[in-house]
C-alpha positions as CSV (number, residue, x, y, z in Angstrom):
1,M,135.2,105.8,27.7
2,L,133.2,104.1,24.8
3,V,136.4,102.1,22.5
4,S,136.0,101.2,19.4
5,I,137.7,97.1,18.5
6,S,138.6,95.7,15.8
7,S,139.0,92.7,16.6
8,S,137.0,90.1,15.3
9,Q,134.0,88.9,17.0
10,P,133.1,85.7,17.7
11,E,129.8,84.6,15.2
12,R,126.3,85.1,16.7
13,P,124.5,81.5,17.5
14,K,121.7,80.8,15.4
15,W,120.0,79.5,18.7
16,L,120.2,83.5,20.0
17,R,117.8,84.9,18.4
18,A,114.2,87.4,19.9
19,P,111.2,88.2,18.7
20,A,110.8,91.1,16.6
21,P,109.3,94.1,17.8
22,V,106.0,93.8,16.2
23,G,102.3,92.8,16.8
24,D,99.1,95.3,18.2
25,N,100.5,95.4,21.7
26,Y,104.0,96.3,20.3
27,R,102.3,99.2,18.5
28,E,100.2,100.2,21.0
29,L,103.1,100.3,23.9
30,K,105.3,102.2,21.2
31,D,102.4,105.0,20.2
32,L,101.7,105.6,24.2
33,V,104.9,106.2,25.3
34,T,105.4,108.4,22.4
35,R,102.6,110.6,23.4
36,L,103.0,110.9,27.0
37,K,106.9,111.7,25.8
38,L,108.5,109.1,28.8
39,H,111.5,106.8,27.7
40,T,112.0,102.9,28.5
41,V,115.2,101.3,28.9
42,C,113.7,99.0,26.2
43,E,114.3,101.2,23.3
44,S,117.5,103.3,25.1
45,A,119.4,100.6,25.7
46,A,118.6,98.5,22.3
47,C,117.6,95.4,25.1
48,P,116.6,92.7,22.6
49,N,113.1,91.5,24.5
50,V,111.5,94.5,23.7
51,G,109.3,92.8,20.8
52,E,108.0,90.2,23.7
53,C,107.7,91.9,26.8
54,W,106.0,94.6,24.8
55,N,103.3,92.3,23.5
56,R,103.0,91.2,27.1
57,R,101.9,95.1,28.1
58,T,105.7,95.7,30.1
59,A,108.4,98.2,29.9
60,T,110.4,99.5,32.3
61,F,110.5,102.9,32.3
62,M,113.4,105.5,32.1
63,I,113.5,108.8,34.5
64,L,115.4,111.6,34.5
65,G,115.4,112.1,31.0
66,N,117.5,109.6,28.4
67,V,120.7,111.6,28.6
68,C,123.7,109.6,31.4
69,T,126.3,111.2,33.1
70,R,128.1,107.8,33.0
71,R,129.9,106.3,30.2
72,C,129.8,102.7,30.8
73,G,131.2,100.7,28.4
74,F,128.5,98.4,27.5
75,C,125.0,100.4,27.3
76,A,123.5,101.5,24.7
77,V,122.3,104.9,26.6
78,Q,122.5,107.9,24.7
79,K,125.9,110.2,27.1
80,G,126.8,113.8,27.6
81,G,125.6,116.8,29.2
82,P,122.1,115.8,32.2
83,L,118.7,117.2,30.7
84,P,117.0,119.4,33.3
85,V,114.8,117.4,35.8
86,D,110.6,117.1,34.5
87,Y,108.9,117.3,37.4
88,D,105.4,115.9,35.6
89,E,107.6,113.2,34.2
90,P,106.3,110.6,38.0
91,R,103.0,111.4,36.4
92,R,102.7,110.7,33.1
93,V,105.0,107.7,34.2
94,G,101.7,107.0,36.3
95,E,99.4,107.3,33.3
96,A,101.2,104.8,31.4
97,C,100.6,102.4,33.6
98,A,96.9,103.1,34.1
99,A,96.8,102.5,30.1
100,L,98.4,99.4,30.5
101,G,96.3,98.4,33.3
102,L,99.4,96.9,34.9
103,R,99.6,94.9,38.4
104,Y,103.5,95.3,38.1
105,A,106.0,97.9,36.9
106,V,109.6,98.5,37.0
107,V,110.9,102.4,36.9
108,T,114.8,102.8,35.9
109,S,116.8,106.1,35.3
110,V,120.2,107.4,33.7
111,N,122.4,108.4,36.1
112,R,122.6,111.3,37.3
113,D,125.5,112.6,39.1
114,D,125.0,116.5,38.6
115,R,122.3,116.0,41.0
116,K,123.0,115.6,44.9
117,D,120.5,112.9,45.6
118,G,121.4,111.2,42.2
119,G,117.4,111.7,41.1
120,A,116.5,109.9,44.2
121,E,113.6,112.1,44.8
122,L,112.2,111.5,41.5
123,F,112.3,107.7,42.0
124,A,110.2,108.4,45.4
125,L,107.9,110.7,43.4
126,T,107.3,108.3,40.6
127,I,106.6,105.3,43.1
128,A,103.9,107.4,44.6
129,A,102.5,108.4,41.5
130,I,101.9,105.0,40.3
131,R,100.2,103.7,43.0
132,Q,97.4,107.0,43.2
133,Q,96.9,106.1,39.7
134,V,97.1,102.4,39.9
135,P,96.1,101.2,43.3
136,G,97.7,97.8,44.2
137,C,100.3,97.9,41.4
138,K,103.3,96.8,42.8
139,V,106.9,98.8,41.7
140,E,110.2,97.6,41.4
141,V,113.0,100.0,40.7
142,L,116.3,99.1,39.6
143,V,118.0,102.2,40.0
144,P,122.3,104.0,39.8
145,D,124.3,103.8,43.2
146,F,124.1,107.1,44.3
147,Q,127.8,107.4,44.9
148,G,127.3,105.8,48.0
149,S,124.7,108.7,49.4
150,H,123.4,106.5,52.3
151,S,121.0,109.4,52.2
152,A,119.3,109.1,48.8
153,M,118.9,105.3,49.4
154,E,116.9,106.6,51.9
155,I,114.5,108.7,49.9
156,V,114.5,105.6,47.6
157,M,113.2,103.2,50.5
158,N,111.0,105.0,52.6
159,A,109.0,105.5,49.3
160,E,108.7,101.4,50.0
161,P,109.6,100.0,46.8
162,D,108.2,96.1,46.3
163,V,111.2,95.3,44.6
164,L,115.0,97.4,45.0
165,N,117.3,96.1,42.1
166,H,120.8,97.6,41.6
167,N,122.9,95.9,39.1
168,T,126.5,95.0,39.9
169,E,127.0,94.5,36.2
170,T,130.4,92.3,35.4
171,V,133.1,91.1,38.1
172,P,135.7,93.4,39.8
173,R,138.2,92.5,37.7
174,L,136.3,93.8,34.6
175,Y,134.5,97.5,36.4
176,R,137.4,100.2,34.9
177,Q,136.2,98.8,31.4
178,V,132.4,97.9,31.9
179,R,131.2,100.6,34.4
180,L,133.2,103.4,34.5
181,G,132.5,105.4,37.7
182,A,131.2,102.6,39.5
183,K,132.4,100.5,42.3
184,Y,132.3,97.0,42.7
185,Q,132.4,97.4,47.4
186,R,130.0,100.5,46.9
187,S,127.3,98.3,45.0
188,L,127.8,95.7,47.2
189,D,127.5,98.3,50.2
190,M,124.5,100.1,48.7
191,L,122.6,96.7,48.4
192,H,123.5,96.1,52.4
193,Y,122.1,99.5,53.3
194,A,119.1,99.1,51.6
195,K,118.3,95.4,53.2
196,Q,119.0,97.0,56.1
197,L,116.7,100.0,56.4
198,R,113.9,97.5,54.6
199,P,114.8,94.1,55.3
200,R,111.3,92.4,54.3
201,T,111.8,94.3,50.4
202,P,113.7,91.7,48.0
203,A,116.5,93.1,47.0
204,K,117.9,91.8,43.1
205,S,121.0,92.4,41.4
206,G,122.3,91.2,37.9
207,L,125.2,90.6,36.2
208,M,125.9,90.2,32.0
209,L,128.3,87.5,31.0
210,G,130.6,87.3,27.7
211,L,133.0,90.0,29.0
212,G,136.3,88.3,29.7
213,E,134.7,86.9,33.1
214,T,135.6,83.5,34.8
215,I,133.4,81.7,36.2
216,E,135.1,81.3,39.5
217,E,134.7,85.8,39.1
218,V,131.1,85.2,38.7
219,L,130.8,82.9,41.5
220,Q,132.4,85.1,44.0
221,V,130.2,88.0,42.7
222,M,127.2,85.5,43.6
223,R,128.4,85.2,47.0
224,D,129.2,88.5,47.6
225,L,125.8,89.3,46.7
226,Q,124.2,86.5,49.1
227,Q,126.1,87.5,52.0
228,H,125.1,91.6,51.4
229,G,121.3,90.4,51.0
230,V,119.8,90.1,47.8
231,D,117.2,87.8,47.5
232,I,116.7,87.8,43.5
233,L,119.6,87.3,41.0
234,T,120.1,87.8,37.2
235,L,122.9,86.4,34.6
236,G,122.3,87.3,31.0
237,Q,124.3,87.3,27.8
238,Y,126.3,90.6,26.9
239,L,125.0,91.4,23.6
240,R,127.5,94.3,21.9
241,P,125.2,97.5,21.1
242,S,127.5,98.8,18.4
243,A,131.3,99.1,17.2
244,K,132.1,101.5,19.4
245,H,131.1,99.7,22.2
246,L,132.8,96.9,24.5
247,P,133.7,93.7,22.2
248,I,131.6,90.1,22.9
249,I,134.7,87.5,24.3
250,R,132.5,84.7,24.1
251,Y,128.2,83.6,24.0
252,V,127.6,81.3,26.8
253,P,125.7,78.8,26.5
254,Q,122.2,77.7,28.3
255,S,123.7,74.9,29.7
256,E,126.3,77.3,31.8
257,F,123.5,79.7,32.6
258,D,121.8,77.0,33.9
259,E,124.5,75.6,36.3
260,L,125.3,79.0,37.6
261,R,121.4,78.8,38.1
262,D,121.7,75.4,39.9
263,A,124.4,77.2,42.1
264,G,122.7,80.6,42.8
265,L,120.0,78.4,44.8
266,R,122.6,76.2,46.5
267,M,123.7,79.4,47.9
268,G,120.4,80.5,49.2
269,F,119.3,82.9,46.2
270,A,115.1,82.9,46.2
271,H,115.3,82.9,42.4
272,V,117.9,83.6,39.9
273,E,116.7,84.2,36.3
274,A,119.6,83.1,34.0
275,G,119.6,83.4,30.0
276,P,121.4,84.5,27.1
277,L,118.4,86.8,27.0
278,V,117.7,87.4,30.3
279,R,117.7,91.2,31.3
280,S,117.4,93.3,34.7
281,S,113.6,93.3,34.7
282,Y,113.3,90.1,32.5
283,H,109.8,88.1,33.9
284,A,110.3,90.6,36.5
285,D,107.2,90.0,38.3
286,S,107.6,86.1,38.7
287,S,110.5,86.6,40.1
288,E,109.4,88.5,42.8
289,R,106.7,86.8,43.9
290,S,109.1,83.5,44.0
291,A,111.3,85.6,46.2
292,V,108.4,86.0,48.5
293,G,106.7,83.0,48.4
294,S,110.1,81.2,49.2
295,G,110.1,82.7,53.0
296,S,113.8,83.8,52.5
297,V,112.1,87.9,52.7
298,V,112.1,88.6,56.3
């Protein structure tokens, strides 16, 4: 449940600034998304990097509507009753990828706990539609936990995504406040199962910092992820979308992100992207190349 907390927030550091969402490429992509009636996590989740990424002609498409069946305390995506599944949506995502000339596409979704497969079928259809319209385009999928359904994960992995991403988001102690309806071990198990199904496909996960976790808790999650087959790790600063969302406990300096990145590389991750503005799909194409190029994906 979202909570309104009146306690004072730490002052936002002057160095924590993202480029403004302006520019010709930004406007072109916004018009394209509007015309094709698509959703992006960039807008729906109020991502701070929307200006940078859209001007680089990259976006993370969000399928299965823009209403989530869960009420995570950190997320700006609209919550409520699920929308009907739009089976033409995969084709339109493919059309958008073709219009943008993408060589690397990222697709995520809202949680769809109303569906037996959690929306896995539409992930598979979207992967196929992108490849049909943009031959050679790589596809990364950022999937929900599918409520632990192995058959749902099989549907996704049988579609052969180039990267399988599922975020653990935070440390186990904070799950009840941050990821209502999710289970830490279930997320680990789903990542591990995806890796068992397709060992050569890079697995990816990420955490937000600044919600009250300790460094040792973060390091333990990193060790858990590495032991469950995760190749790529993202670490970023939690930014409060509104006063109704969980408060920021602290702003993590870049020096701390650097230390965590170095620790992750020593643990054996093929690639670690760490910094205040890092998000799940931030520089996704370069992280995939690093994972494959490292030789750790076998």
